[in-house]
C-alpha positions in Angstrom: 36.4 176.8 102.6 33.9 174.1 102.9 30.1 174.2 102.4 27.9 173.3 105.4 25.5 171.2 103.4 25.9 167.4 103.2 29.3 167.2 104.9 30.3 164.9 107.7 33.2 166.9 109.1 34.5 168.0 112.5 34.8 171.7 113.2 38.4 172.6 114.2 40.4 175.8 114.4 41.0 175.6 110.7 38.6 176.3 107.8 38.1 176.0 104.1 37.4 179.3 102.4 34.1 178.8 100.7 33.8 181.6 98.4 36.4 184.0 97.2 36.5 186.0 94.0 35.5 183.7 91.2 33.6 180.5 90.8 35.5 177.2 90.9 34.6 176.6 87.3 36.2 180.0 86.3 39.3 179.6 88.3 41.1 177.4 85.9 40.5 179.9 83.1 41.6 183.1 84.8 44.2 182.7 87.6 45.6 186.2 88.0 42.7 188.6 87.7 40.3 187.8 90.5 39.4 191.5 90.5 39.9 194.5 88.3 43.3 196.1 88.7 43.2 199.4 90.5 43.7 202.7 88.6 47.3 202.7 90.0 48.4 200.1 87.5 49.8 201.7 84.3 50.0 200.3 80.8 52.1 197.2 80.2 55.3 197.5 78.4 55.9 194.2 76.5 59.4 195.0 75.3 62.2 192.7 76.3 64.1 194.1 79.3 67.8 195.2 79.0 68.7 192.5 81.6 67.8 189.0 80.6 64.6 187.8 82.4 66.4 184.8 83.8 68.9 187.1 85.5 66.2 189.3 86.9 64.4 186.2 88.3 67.7 185.0 89.9 68.3 188.4 91.5 64.8 189.0 92.8 64.6 185.4 94.3 67.8 186.1 96.2 66.4 189.4 97.4 63.2 187.7 98.5 65.3 185.3 100.5 66.9 188.3 102.3 63.4 189.7 102.9 62.1 186.4 104.3 65.1 186.2 106.7 64.4 189.8 107.8 60.7 189.2 108.2 61.5 186.2 110.4 62.8 188.7 113.0 59.8 191.0 113.1 56.7 190.9 115.2 53.4 192.2 113.7 49.7 192.1 114.1 47.4 190.2 111.6 43.7 191.0 111.4 41.7 188.5 109.3 38.0 189.0 108.3 36.1 186.6 106.1 32.5 187.4 105.2 29.6 185.8 103.3 27.5 188.2 101.3 23.7 187.8 100.5 21.8 188.7 97.3 21.3 192.2 98.6 25.1 192.7 99.0 24.8 192.6 102.8 27.0 190.6 105.1 25.1 187.6 106.5 28.0 185.8 108.2 31.5 186.7 109.4 34.7 185.1 110.7 37.0 187.6 112.5 40.3 187.0 114.3 43.2 189.2 115.5 46.6 187.5 116.0 49.9 188.8 117.1 52.8 187.1 115.3 55.5 187.2 117.9 58.2 185.2 119.8 57.9 183.3 123.1 60.4 183.5 126.0 62.7 181.0 124.2 62.8 183.1 121.0 60.6 180.7 119.1 58.2 182.1 116.5 54.6 181.8 117.7 51.1 183.3 117.3 48.9 184.7 120.0 45.2 185.2 119.4 44.3 188.7 120.7 40.6 188.7 119.8 38.4 186.0 118.2 34.6 186.4 118.6 32.5 183.4 117.8 32.1 183.0 114.0 28.7 183.8 112.6 29.4 182.0 109.2 26.4 179.8 108.4 26.8 178.8 104.8 30.5 177.9 105.0 33.1 176.8 107.5 36.8 177.6 107.7 39.2 174.7 106.9 42.8 174.0 107.9 44.0 175.0 104.4 42.2 178.4 104.8 44.1 179.1 108.0 47.3 178.0 106.2 46.6 180.5 103.5 45.9 183.3 105.9 49.0 182.6 108.0 51.4 182.0 105.1 49.9 181.9 101.6 48.6 185.4 101.2 52.0 186.9 102.2 53.6 184.7 99.5 57.4 185.0 99.2 59.2 183.6 96.2 62.6 182.8 97.6 65.6 181.3 95.9 64.9 178.1 97.9 61.3 177.9 96.6 61.7 179.1 93.0 62.8 175.7 91.7 59.2 174.5 92.4 57.8 177.1 90.0 57.7 178.1 86.3 58.3 181.9 86.2 57.6 183.7 83.0 58.4 187.3 82.2 55.3 189.3 81.1 56.5 192.9 80.8 57.1 196.1 82.7 54.4 198.1 84.4 54.1 200.9 86.9 52.2 200.4 90.1 51.5 203.9 91.3 54.9 205.4 90.9 56.9 202.2 91.4 58.4 200.8 88.2 57.9 197.0 88.2 58.8 193.8 86.3 55.8 191.6 85.9 56.0 187.7 86.1 53.5 184.9 85.8 54.1 182.2 88.4 52.8 178.6 88.4 53.8 175.5 90.3 55.6 172.9 88.2 54.1 170.0 90.2 51.3 170.0 92.8 51.8 167.6 95.7 49.1 166.7 98.2 48.9 168.7 101.4 51.2 171.4 100.1 49.9 174.8 99.2 51.3 176.6 96.1 50.8 180.0 94.6 49.3 180.4 91.1 49.1 183.9 89.6 51.1 187.0 88.9 53.6 189.1 90.8 54.9 192.7 90.4 58.6 193.1 91.3 60.1 196.5 92.1 62.6 197.1 89.2 65.0 198.8 91.7 64.7 196.9 94.9 63.9 193.6 93.1 61.2 192.6 95.7 57.6 191.6 95.2 55.3 194.6 95.8 52.0 193.1 94.6 50.8 189.5 94.4 47.6 188.6 92.4 46.4 185.0 92.2 45.2 182.2 94.3 46.6 179.3 96.4 46.2 175.8 95.0 45.1 173.0 94.9 41.3 173.0 95.6 39.4 169.9 96.4 36.5 169.8 94.0 35.1 166.3 94.9 31.4 166.6 95.4 30.5 166.3 99.1 34.0 167.3 100.3 34.7 170.4 98.4 37.4 172.7 99.8 37.5 175.9 97.6 39.7 178.9 98.0 39.4 182.5 96.7 41.8 184.4 94.4 43.4 187.4 96.2 45.6 190.4 95.9 48.3 191.3 98.4 50.0 194.7 98.6 53.4 195.3 100.2 54.9 198.5 101.5 58.4 199.6 102.6 58.5 199.4 106.3 62.1 199.7 107.3 63.4 201.5 104.3 64.8 198.4 102.7 62.2 195.6 102.5 58.7 195.5 101.3 56.4 194.0 103.9 52.8 192.7 103.3 50.3 195.3 104.5 46.9 194.4 103.0 45.2 191.4 101.3 41.8 191.6 99.6 39.7 189.1 97.8 36.0 189.0 96.7 33.9 186.8 94.5 31.8 183.7 94.2 32.6 180.0 94.6 30.3 177.2 93.4 29.6 174.2 95.6 28.1 171.4 93.7 27.0 169.8 97.0 25.1 172.8 98.1 21.5 173.0 99.4 19.9 173.4 95.9 19.5 170.9 93.1 22.3 172.6 91.2 24.4 173.2 94.2 25.0 176.6 95.8 26.9 179.7 94.9 28.4 181.6 97.9 29.6 185.2 97.6 32.7 185.7 99.8 34.6 188.8 100.8 37.9 188.6 102.7 40.5 191.1 104.0 43.7 190.6 105.8 45.6 193.5 107.4 49.2 193.4 108.6 50.3 196.2 111.0 52.6 197.2 113.8 55.8 195.7 112.4 58.6 195.8 115.1 62.1 194.4 115.0 62.6 191.7 117.6 65.7 191.6 119.8 69.0 193.5 119.6 71.2 190.6 118.2 69.4 190.4 114.8 71.2 192.0 111.8 69.6 193.1 108.6 71.9 192.4 105.6 70.9 194.3 102.5 73.0 193.9 99.3 75.8 192.5 101.5 75.8 195.4 103.9 74.6 195.6 107.5 71.7 198.1 107.5 70.3 197.1 110.9 68.4 200.2 112.4 70.1 201.4 115.6 68.5 200.2 118.8 67.0 202.9 121.0 68.9 203.3 124.2 66.9 204.0 127.4 66.9 207.6 128.5 69.0 208.3 131.6 67.0 208.9 134.7 67.5 212.2 136.5 67.4 212.5 140.2 64.5 214.4 141.7 
């Protein structure tokens, strides 16, 4: 997000998330704990796993690629809400948009905006990188094609609710301009070898005074939707970002709160197959009920 003060910019459909979960100064110190972990997170087991971490990484990256291919054949609804919070902890501005991620008549992936009231955000504006994060970054998938861009370090083993997980820290090896990367921590189901929780932030930020584009840390939870793959269902972030070019002499701190919900997953088309561990596990298509004569 970008701050409204002292910026000569054109408002577009995009945005730059002004305040997320921690200040820009704090982000470099703490990349994977934007908020306290829920009570559902058990103690961390730091013992080395029976399977070498490198092999676990290889296997879960391959499974994430399978998941991404399956997700590419599902439609779903995404509800994004971005709010600024005043000193009394009340909402004083909001961006809200409902989009259906679907396919056009040619079968091409597209998004249709279902509901988008006028934004009431006053202290910040949404930037193109914010929209990129909402559309792709928050539902981060670490595929075998993308994993070469990251350093992935085994942390330990931990339960998330009743799901036994391997825990990894993830950071980009190199950050290139105009490309968004994930920096943080992921929890991988020890049985299904898919990410079930993502905790971190998208990088890079632009910290140049007068053109700051800052982004919030976030947590995304996944849930089994079709019995085989873990789909994103909820993203939450909250905190404060510091704009040096704000309205005050020392700049401006903006408290932000954002939530993304993903619902109504539906398999698209009858020709798509879901391959899980080398087997065709495509759910059977419902056949139309025969009509009876009256």
